[in-house]
N, C-alpha and C positions, 0 to 999 in steps of 0.2 A: 119807288115806282118802277115796275119793269117796262122797258122799252126795247123794241126791235124795230129799227128804222131802215127800210130798204131804199136804195138809190141806184141810179145808173140806167134805168129803163129808157126806152124811146123807140123811135122809128128807124129802122135800118133796112137796107136792101138785101136781098138774098145773097149769101156769100160773105156778108159783112160780119163785123164783130162788135160785141158790147161787153162791158164789164160791170156786173152788179156787185154792190156792196151792202153789207148789213152791219149796222152799228148797234151794239148791245149794251144795256145798262140795267142795273137794279137786281141782278142775280149773279150767281157764280158762273160766269161764262166758261172759265177754264175747266169746269167739271161737267159741262154739258155737251152731249152730242148735238151737232148743228147740221141742219139740212136746208136744202132749197126744194120747194115744191112749186108746181105751176098748175094753173087751171085755165084751160082754153074755153072759149065760148061754147056753152052747151055740153061741156064735158066735166067729168069728175076731176077733183084735184088729184095730182099724181106726184110721187116722189121723183125728183130729178137727180139729186146727188146728196150724199151725206158724208160727214167727216167726224171721226171720233174725237174725244176731248183732247187728245194729244196730237191729233193729226196723223197718227200712224196707220189708221184704217180708213179707207175711202171706198165708196161705192157709187156707181152710176147706173141709171137706167139705160137699157141697151141702145135706145134711140139717140143718146147724146155721147156715147163712148167715143173717144178720139176727137171730139169737137169741144167739149166743155171741160173745164178744170176748176175744181173746188179747192179752196184754201182757207186758212184761218190764221189769225195773229192773236194769240192769247194775251200778249202784253198790251195790245190796243183794243181788245174786246171787239174785234171785227172779223167778218167772214166775207169771202168774195166768191164770185162765180165768173170766170172768164169764158165767154161764149164765142167761139169762132165758127166760120162756115155756117152761118145761121140760115135756116130754111123757113119757108112760110109756115110749116107745121110747128115751129117753135113759138109762134105767136101765142101769148098767154099772159096772164098776170102771174108774176113770180113772187113767192112768199118765202120769207125767212122763218125758220122754225128752230126752236131750242127745246131739247128734251132732257130734262133732269128729273128731279122729284115731281116737278110740275112742267107741263108743256106750255110753251109760249109761242105766239104767232105775231108776225108783223102784219101791216095793213096791205102790203103788196106794192109792186111796181110793174107797170105795163110794158111789155116788150111786143112790138109789132114788126114783123118781117114782111115787107112788101115792096114791090117795085112801083 
């Protein structure tokens, strides 16, 4: 059974930090491109960051460059997103995504940036 379980969301003040984690099981994690997406209220889901199967290629959407860092540990089947200098516009549900022969999604974790 495939599972992608996100954790680490919560309420944080502007300028604060959070670290999201995604625990994967039931598929070949080390062969999959992994990504974080987010969906803000009333908006479409957007790609935040992606990392290749080996971690050698990383991409970020422009709005998070220099603030967010994506990483993965293929030995532990986990992916993380370190988010620093958070802004109110980062408020969204963040989803873990795995792209291999089949695309898998987690159920999401809510990040709220507010004073």
